[in-house]
C-alpha positions in Angstrom: -27.8 14.6 -92.8 -27.7 12.4 -95.9 -29.2 13.5 -99.2 -31.3 16.2 -97.4 -32.7 13.7 -95.0 -32.2 13.9 -91.2 -30.3 11.1 -89.5 -31.1 10.3 -85.9 -29.0 7.8 -83.9 -30.9 5.8 -81.3 -28.7 4.6 -78.4 -30.3 1.5 -76.9 -29.4 1.6 -73.2 -32.5 0.2 -71.5 -31.0 -3.0 -70.2 -30.2 -4.0 -66.6 -26.8 -5.5 -67.3 -27.5 -8.8 -65.7 -24.8 -10.8 -67.5 -22.1 -8.2 -66.8 -23.2 -8.0 -63.2 -23.7 -4.2 -63.5 -25.9 -1.8 -65.4 -23.5 -1.4 -68.3 -24.7 2.0 -69.5 -23.7 3.7 -66.3 -20.3 2.0 -65.9 -17.5 4.6 -65.8 -14.6 3.7 -68.1 -11.8 6.2 -68.6 -13.7 8.9 -66.8 -16.9 8.6 -69.0 -19.9 6.4 -68.7 -20.4 3.7 -71.3 -23.5 5.5 -72.4 -21.8 8.8 -73.0 -18.8 7.2 -74.7 -21.1 5.4 -77.2 -23.3 8.5 -77.7 -20.2 10.7 -78.2 -19.0 8.5 -81.1 -22.3 8.8 -82.8 -22.5 12.6 -82.3 -19.1 13.0 -83.8 -20.3 11.5 -87.1 -21.0 14.2 -89.7 -24.0 12.1 -90.9 -25.8 12.2 -87.5 -28.1 15.1 -86.8 -29.5 14.2 -83.4 -29.5 11.5 -80.7 -32.2 9.7 -78.8 -31.1 7.6 -75.8 -33.5 4.9 -74.5 -32.9 4.2 -70.9 -34.7 2.4 -68.0 -37.7 4.3 -66.7 -36.7 6.6 -63.9 -33.2 7.2 -65.3 -34.2 9.8 -67.9 -32.7 12.8 -65.9 -29.4 11.0 -65.5 -29.2 10.2 -69.2 -30.0 13.8 -70.1 -26.9 14.9 -68.2 -24.8 12.2 -70.0 -25.9 13.6 -73.4 -25.2 17.2 -72.5 -22.3 18.9 -74.4 -21.9 16.4 -77.2 -22.6 19.0 -79.9 -25.8 17.4 -81.2 -29.4 17.7 -80.0 -30.3 14.9 -77.6 -33.5 13.4 -76.3 -34.1 10.7 -73.7 -37.1 8.3 -73.5 -37.9 5.5 -71.2 -37.4 1.9 -72.5 -39.8 -1.0 -72.4 -39.8 -4.6 -71.1 -37.9 -5.9 -74.1 -35.4 -4.5 -76.5 -38.0 -4.3 -79.3 -40.2 -2.1 -77.1 -37.3 0.1 -76.2 -36.2 0.6 -79.8 -39.8 1.2 -80.9 -40.0 4.0 -78.2 -36.8 5.5 -79.7 -38.3 5.4 -83.2 -41.4 7.3 -81.9 -39.1 10.0 -80.6 -37.2 10.3 -83.9 -40.3 11.1 -86.0 -38.4 13.8 -88.0 -35.8 11.3 -89.2 -35.6 9.8 -92.7 -32.9 7.5 -91.6 -32.2 6.0 -88.1 -29.2 4.3 -86.6 -29.7 1.9 -83.8 -26.7 1.4 -81.7 -26.1 -0.6 -78.4 -24.7 1.6 -75.7 -22.7 -1.5 -74.6 -20.6 -1.0 -77.7 -18.7 2.1 -76.7 -15.8 1.7 -79.1 -17.6 2.1 -82.5 -16.0 4.9 -84.5 -17.8 8.0 -86.0 -16.6 6.8 -89.4 -18.4 3.5 -89.0 -21.6 5.2 -88.1 -21.3 7.3 -91.2 -20.8 4.3 -93.5 -23.8 2.5 -92.0 -26.0 5.6 -92.3 -25.0 6.1 -96.0 -25.7 2.4 -96.8 -29.1 2.5 -95.1 -30.1 5.6 -96.9 -29.1 4.0 -100.2 -30.4 0.5 -99.7 -33.0 0.7 -97.0 -31.2 -1.3 -94.3 -27.6 -2.0 -93.3 -25.5 -3.2 -90.4 -21.9 -3.2 -89.3 -20.5 -6.7 -89.3 -17.2 -8.6 -89.4 -16.5 -11.8 -91.3 -16.0 -14.9 -89.2 -12.3 -16.0 -89.1 -12.6 -19.1 -86.9 -13.9 -22.5 -88.1 -17.5 -22.8 -86.9 -19.2 -26.0 -85.8 -22.9 -26.6 -85.3 -23.6 -28.7 -82.3 -26.4 -31.3 -81.7 -27.4 -33.6 -79.0 -27.5 -33.3 -75.2 -24.5 -33.4 -72.8 -21.8 -33.7 -74.0 -22.6 -31.8 -77.2 -21.5 -33.4 -80.5 -20.5 -31.8 -83.8 -23.3 -32.0 -86.2 -21.6 -30.3 -89.1 -18.9 -27.7 -90.0 -20.3 -24.5 -91.5 -18.8 -22.6 -94.3 -17.3 -19.6 -92.6 -16.9 -17.8 -95.9 -20.6 -17.0 -95.7 -20.7 -16.1 -92.0 -20.5 -12.7 -90.5 -20.8 -11.5 -86.9 -23.4 -8.7 -86.5 -22.4 -5.5 -84.7 -24.1 -2.1 -84.3 -24.8 0.5 -85.4 -27.5 -0.9 -87.7 -29.2 1.6 -90.0 -32.6 1.8 -91.6 -34.9 4.0 -93.5 -37.3 4.8 -90.6 -40.4 3.9 -92.6 -39.0 0.5 -93.4 -38.1 -0.3 -89.8 -41.6 0.9 -88.6 -43.1 -1.4 -91.2 -41.0 -4.3 -90.0 -42.2 -3.8 -86.5 -45.8 -3.7 -87.6 -45.4 -6.9 -89.6 -43.7 -8.7 -86.7 -46.3 -7.7 -84.1 -45.8 -9.4 -80.8 -43.1 -11.6 -82.3 -40.8 -8.6 -82.5 -39.6 -9.2 -78.9 -38.1 -12.6 -79.9 -35.5 -11.2 -82.3 -32.0 -10.1 -81.1 -31.5 -7.2 -83.5 -33.6 -5.0 -85.7 -32.2 -6.3 -89.0 -33.8 -9.7 -88.3 -37.2 -7.9 -88.5 -36.4 -6.5 -91.9 -35.1 -9.8 -93.0 -38.4 -11.5 -92.1 -40.1 -9.1 -94.6 -37.8 -10.3 -97.3 -36.2 -6.8 -97.6 -32.4 -6.8 -98.4 -29.9 -5.8 -95.7 -26.5 -4.5 -96.7 -23.4 -5.7 -94.8 -21.0 -2.9 -94.0 -17.5 -4.0 -92.8 -17.3 -3.4 -89.1 -14.4 -2.9 -86.7 -12.6 -5.5 -84.7 -12.5 -3.2 -81.7 -16.2 -2.6 -81.7 -16.9 -5.4 -79.2 -19.9 -5.5 -76.9 -19.6 -5.3 -73.2 -21.6 -8.3 -72.1 -19.7 -10.3 -69.4 -17.4 -9.2 -66.6 -14.3 -10.1 -68.7 -15.5 -7.7 -71.3 -15.6 -5.0 -68.7 -11.9 -5.8 -67.8 -11.0 -5.7 -71.5 -12.5 -2.3 -71.8 -10.8 -1.0 -68.7 -7.4 -2.2 -70.0 -8.0 -0.2 -73.2 -9.2 3.0 -71.6 -7.7 3.2 -68.1 -4.1 3.7 -67.2 -2.8 1.7 -64.2 -1.7 4.9 -62.4 -2.4 8.6 -62.5 -0.7 11.6 -60.9 -2.0 15.0 -59.8 -0.6 18.2 -58.4 -2.2 20.4 -55.7 -1.4 23.9 -54.5 -3.1 26.0 -51.9 -2.4 29.2 -49.9 -4.1 30.7 -46.9 -3.3 34.0 -45.0 -3.0 34.2 -41.3 -6.1 35.3 -39.4 -5.8 36.1 -35.6 -8.4 34.4 -33.5 -8.7 31.2 -35.6 -7.4 27.8 -34.8 -4.2 26.8 -36.7 -4.7 23.3 -38.2 -2.2 21.7 -40.5 -2.5 18.1 -41.6 -5.3 17.6 -39.1 -3.1 18.6 -36.2 -3.7 21.7 -34.2 -0.7 24.1 -33.6 -0.3 27.1 -31.4 -0.5 30.5 -32.9 -2.7 32.4 -35.3 -4.8 30.3 -37.6 -5.5 30.6 -41.3 -8.4 32.3 -43.0 -10.8 30.0 -44.8 -14.4 28.7 -45.1 -13.5 25.3 -43.5 -10.7 25.0 -40.9 -8.3 26.3 -43.7 -6.0 23.3 -43.4 -3.7 24.2 -46.3 -1.9 20.9 -46.1 -5.0 18.8 -46.4 -6.4 21.1 -49.2 -3.3 20.7 -51.3 -3.3 16.9 -51.0 -7.1 16.8 -51.7 -6.6 19.0 -54.9 -3.8 16.6 -56.0 -6.0 13.6 -55.7 -8.9 15.3 -57.4 -6.6 16.2 -60.2 -5.2 12.7 -60.6 -8.8 11.3 -60.7 -9.9 13.9 -63.3 -12.5 15.3 -60.8 -11.8 19.0 -61.0 -10.7 20.9 -57.9 -11.6 21.5 -54.3 -13.8 24.5 -55.0 -16.0 22.5 -57.4 -16.9 19.9 -54.7 -16.7 22.0 -51.5 -17.6 25.6 -52.5 -17.2 28.3 -49.9 -20.7 29.3 -50.7 -22.0 26.1 -49.2 -22.7 26.4 -45.4 -22.4 22.6 -45.0 -18.6 23.0 -45.2 -18.3 26.1 -42.9 -15.7 25.4 -40.2 -15.5 21.6 -41.1 -12.4 19.7 -40.5 -10.5 19.3 -43.8 -9.9 15.7 -42.9 -13.6 15.2 -43.5 -13.0 16.7 -47.0 -10.1 14.3 -47.6 -12.3 11.3 -46.7 -14.9 12.5 -49.1 -12.3 13.0 -51.8 -10.8 9.5 -51.3 -14.4 8.1 -51.6 -15.0 10.0 -54.9 -11.7 8.8 -56.3 -12.6 5.2 -55.3 -15.9 5.6 -57.2 -13.8 6.2 -60.3 -11.8 3.0 -59.6 -8.8 4.6 -57.9 -7.0 4.1 -54.6 -4.3 6.4 -53.2 -0.8 5.0 -53.8 1.0 7.8 -52.0 0.8 11.6 -51.3 3.7 14.0 -50.7 3.2 17.5 -49.5 5.6 20.4 -48.9 4.6 23.3 -46.6 6.1 26.7 -47.1 6.0 28.5 -43.8 8.1 30.5 -41.4 5.8 29.5 -38.6 5.0 27.1 -37.0 7.8 24.5 -36.9 6.5 21.5 -38.8 9.2 18.9 -38.3 8.5 18.1 -34.6 4.9 17.1 -35.5 5.3 15.8 -39.0 4.8 12.2 -38.0 1.6 13.0 -36.2 0.4 14.9 -39.4 1.3 11.9 -41.5 -0.8 9.6 -39.3 -3.9 11.9 -39.4 -3.7 12.4 -43.1 -3.2 8.7 -43.8 -6.2 7.8 -41.7 -8.4 10.2 -43.6 -7.2 8.8 -46.9 -7.6 5.2 -45.8 -3.9 4.3 -46.3 -0.9 3.6 -44.1 1.3 6.5 -42.8 4.1 5.1 -45.0 2.2 6.3 -48.0 2.0 9.9 -46.9 5.0 12.3 -46.6 5.0 15.7 -45.0 7.9 18.2 -45.2 8.5 21.9 -44.9 10.6 24.8 -46.1 10.8 28.4 -44.8 11.0 29.9 -48.3 14.3 31.6 -47.5 12.5 34.7 -46.3 11.1 35.5 -49.7 7.5 36.5 -50.7 4.4 36.4 -48.6 5.8 33.3 -46.8 8.9 35.2 -45.9 6.9 38.1 -44.6 4.9 35.7 -42.5 1.6 36.7 -44.1 0.4 33.1 -44.7 1.3 29.5 -45.5 1.5 27.7 -48.9 1.4 24.0 -49.7 2.5 22.1 -52.7 1.4 18.4 -53.1 1.6 15.5 -55.5 -0.5 12.4 -55.4 -0.2 9.0 -57.1 -3.4 7.1 -57.6 -3.3 3.4 -58.5 -6.1 1.5 -60.3 -8.0 -0.4 -57.7 -8.6 -4.1 -58.2 -12.2 -4.8 -59.3 
């Protein structure tokens, strides 16, 4: 809130992402979608009271989930055929606002401080935008192929527009009304205000506040947010249960099995938990709860395949996995290679990338008393090539 007036930030995310080759608002970078990352920066500004996300029709529910937990009230509306239509829909949903910010979801690196500065300038002057001064020499071209230099422009007067852009809501509504059908031809909202002859204040922007437009911008964003490798640790235990099959690393052994909702493969479970941890995806119980009958009695290799798929969706591939079983029985070493092969197949890697070893626990604890088996695992994930 500024001067007693509510500030609503409109996140423009209605595009199809044709130039970037992907719907940019749903692109996951560093564990968050671009939409959520952009919205989170706005929500973190003390000036912003609420958010409105404008997304393609049919994607409203997905966007509502992305806005959840950001600490500010959020609404979602469907966009229109053009950017102007989408922003106009966002304005209609922000009817309680005295000041509105319009921010492209494709600029996920804007800071909360920048949003606050633009909002303050807009409240004071009516309209404002984040922008950075041009540092390169700029040429205006003329003619057909090959283009020729027509003139050199004075870069001291040139600025590159960014978002957020801020407005008194009444002023922006008036600008849309004045433009009519011509509003769809402009590339930002400030141009509409400029057409009316109203002043627009330039607020120094941020060099890192770039827009994800082309595939190379996606790679630039990934390089900023995503580490090339990640590690995770997994741990699981199961008690012996007479009458059940004993499955470890996808291999069936003689003797009493382990108690569990699935086949209770403690080896596969520990590896799966390690991969989920490295990918930032929670734990086994979150994805395969023992309350879900779909996973009752299922092979844990099926779970591992699903976990590897989920990690791949986040841009990861398994580099290697190492697991240690703590068990007095059965003997693991004679079948360790077979276990490695089964686990590797489920993970989609070579057996050389999986290691299986065991210890007896020196007769201590529940393992020493032969009450059950424990497994400790570590997994290394490597950023997959895009």
